[in-house]
C-alpha positions as CSV (number, residue, x, y, z in Angstrom):
1,X,14.9,-28.1,-5.9
2,X,11.2,-28.5,-5.2
3,X,8.2,-27.2,-7.1
4,X,5.8,-25.3,-4.9
5,X,2.5,-24.2,-6.5
6,X,4.3,-23.9,-9.8
7,X,7.3,-22.0,-8.5
8,X,10.8,-23.4,-8.3
9,X,12.2,-23.1,-4.8
10,X,15.8,-23.9,-3.8
11,X,15.7,-25.6,-0.4
12,X,18.0,-25.7,2.5
13,X,17.4,-25.4,6.2
14,X,15.7,-22.1,6.2
15,X,13.4,-20.5,3.6
16,X,15.3,-18.5,1.0
17,X,12.4,-17.7,-1.4
18,X,9.0,-16.5,-0.6
19,X,6.2,-18.0,-2.6
20,X,3.2,-16.0,-3.7
21,X,1.5,-15.9,-0.3
22,X,-0.6,-13.0,0.9
23,X,-0.3,-12.4,4.7
24,X,-3.2,-10.9,6.6
25,X,-2.2,-9.5,10.0
26,X,-4.5,-8.3,12.7
27,X,-3.0,-5.2,14.3
28,X,-4.0,-2.6,17.0
29,X,-4.4,0.2,14.5
30,X,-4.0,-0.3,10.7
31,X,-2.9,3.2,10.0
32,X,-0.1,3.1,12.6
33,X,0.8,-0.4,11.6
34,X,1.2,0.5,7.9
35,X,3.4,3.4,8.9
36,X,5.4,1.2,11.2
37,X,6.0,-1.6,8.6
38,X,7.1,1.1,6.1
39,X,9.6,2.6,8.6
40,X,10.8,-0.6,10.2
41,X,10.8,-3.1,7.2
42,X,10.6,-0.9,4.1
43,X,7.1,-2.0,3.1
44,X,5.3,0.1,0.5
45,X,1.6,0.9,0.7
46,X,-0.3,-0.3,-2.4
47,X,-4.0,0.4,-1.3
48,X,-6.3,0.9,1.6
49,X,-10.0,0.4,2.3
50,X,-11.6,3.2,4.3
51,X,-15.1,2.8,5.7
52,X,-17.7,5.6,5.6
53,X,-16.8,7.9,8.6
54,X,-13.1,7.6,7.9
55,X,-12.1,4.4,9.8
56,X,-9.5,2.4,8.0
57,X,-10.5,-1.2,7.6
58,X,-7.5,-2.6,5.8
59,X,-4.2,-1.3,4.4
60,X,-2.4,-3.4,1.8
61,X,1.4,-3.2,1.7
62,X,4.1,-4.8,-0.5
63,X,7.1,-6.2,1.4
64,X,9.5,-7.5,-1.3
65,X,7.3,-9.8,-3.4
66,X,4.8,-10.5,-0.6
67,X,1.4,-8.8,-0.1
68,X,0.9,-7.8,3.5
69,X,-2.6,-6.7,4.5
70,X,-3.1,-5.2,8.0
71,X,-6.5,-4.8,9.6
72,X,-7.6,-3.6,13.0
73,X,-8.8,-5.8,15.8
74,X,-12.4,-6.9,15.9
75,X,-12.7,-9.0,19.0
76,X,-16.4,-9.7,18.3
77,X,-15.4,-11.4,15.1
78,X,-12.5,-13.3,16.7
79,X,-9.8,-11.0,15.2
80,X,-7.3,-10.1,17.9
81,X,-3.6,-9.3,17.9
82,X,-1.0,-11.7,19.2
83,X,-0.4,-9.2,22.0
84,X,-4.0,-9.5,23.1
85,X,-3.8,-13.3,22.9
86,X,-0.6,-13.5,24.9
87,X,1.9,-14.1,22.1
88,X,2.3,-16.0,18.9
89,X,4.1,-19.3,18.0
90,X,4.8,-18.1,14.5
91,X,7.6,-16.0,13.0
92,X,7.5,-14.2,9.7
93,X,11.0,-14.4,8.0
94,X,12.3,-11.6,5.8
95,X,15.5,-12.1,3.8
96,X,17.6,-9.0,3.9
97,X,21.0,-8.1,2.3
98,X,22.3,-6.4,5.6
99,X,20.7,-7.9,8.7
100,X,22.5,-5.5,11.1
101,X,21.3,-2.4,9.2
102,X,17.7,-3.8,9.0
103,X,17.9,-4.8,12.6
104,X,18.9,-1.2,13.7
105,X,16.1,0.2,11.6
106,X,13.5,-2.1,13.2
107,X,14.7,-1.3,16.7
108,X,14.8,2.4,16.0
109,X,11.1,2.1,14.9
110,X,10.3,0.6,18.3
111,X,10.6,-3.2,17.8
112,X,11.0,-5.3,20.9
113,X,13.9,-7.8,20.8
114,X,12.8,-11.4,20.9
115,X,16.1,-13.0,20.0
116,X,19.2,-10.8,19.3
117,X,21.0,-11.0,16.0
118,X,23.4,-13.9,15.9
119,X,25.1,-16.3,13.5
120,X,22.9,-19.3,13.3
121,X,23.9,-22.9,12.8
122,X,22.3,-23.2,9.4
123,X,24.4,-20.4,7.9
124,X,22.3,-17.3,8.3
125,X,22.8,-14.3,10.4
126,X,19.4,-13.8,12.0
127,X,17.5,-12.1,14.8
128,X,13.9,-11.9,15.8
129,X,11.7,-9.0,17.2
130,X,8.1,-8.3,18.0
131,X,6.2,-5.5,16.3
132,X,3.9,-3.2,18.3
133,X,0.9,-5.6,17.8
134,X,3.0,-8.6,19.0
135,X,3.7,-10.3,15.6
136,X,7.1,-12.0,15.6
137,X,9.5,-11.2,12.7
138,X,12.8,-12.7,11.8
139,X,15.4,-10.9,9.7
140,X,17.7,-13.3,7.9
141,X,20.9,-12.7,5.9
142,X,22.5,-15.7,4.3
143,X,26.3,-15.7,5.1
144,X,27.5,-19.3,4.7
145,X,26.5,-22.4,2.7
146,X,26.4,-25.1,5.2
147,X,25.9,-28.7,4.0
148,X,22.9,-30.6,5.4
149,X,25.1,-33.0,7.4
150,X,26.9,-30.1,9.1
151,X,23.6,-28.4,9.9
152,X,22.4,-31.6,11.5
153,X,25.6,-32.0,13.5
154,X,25.5,-28.3,14.7
155,X,21.9,-28.6,15.7
156,X,22.6,-31.8,17.6
157,X,25.4,-30.1,19.5
158,X,23.4,-27.0,20.2
159,X,20.3,-28.8,21.4
160,X,22.2,-31.6,23.1
161,X,20.3,-34.3,21.3
162,X,20.7,-36.2,18.1
163,X,19.6,-35.1,14.6
164,X,19.4,-37.0,11.3
165,X,19.3,-35.7,7.8
């Protein structure tokens, strides 16, 4: 176990506990994004900031124990969506109890498949999709406790290289 910012976190190959981190995502339309994240991921709206004239600046959502704030693009301030920038190198991982049901819900909401659901070498059933603004999300369900040595061996075989623990 490691201590991260005062929280005890059990470690293995993939993250199983989300620390108290607030995520701020730039989206095409904050109202539509808030609705989409609620439908696709089960997020719950906690607050919103609306400017005079009715334009939504930011919508704050709760996704599990994580605060997710969504705000519209402002290219003049350097705030652009991953889709506008040509993609993202990052993925936001969400632990779920039933990855297949969560996956179906995300696809029904209009997610674009990035990596289909599969059983991963580290013991999770996982899949990745892109949301309408181009953010990459991974849905993870832990299905098997795999020892670190076995994870390394499986990774080495999968990537045709060598791995060390």
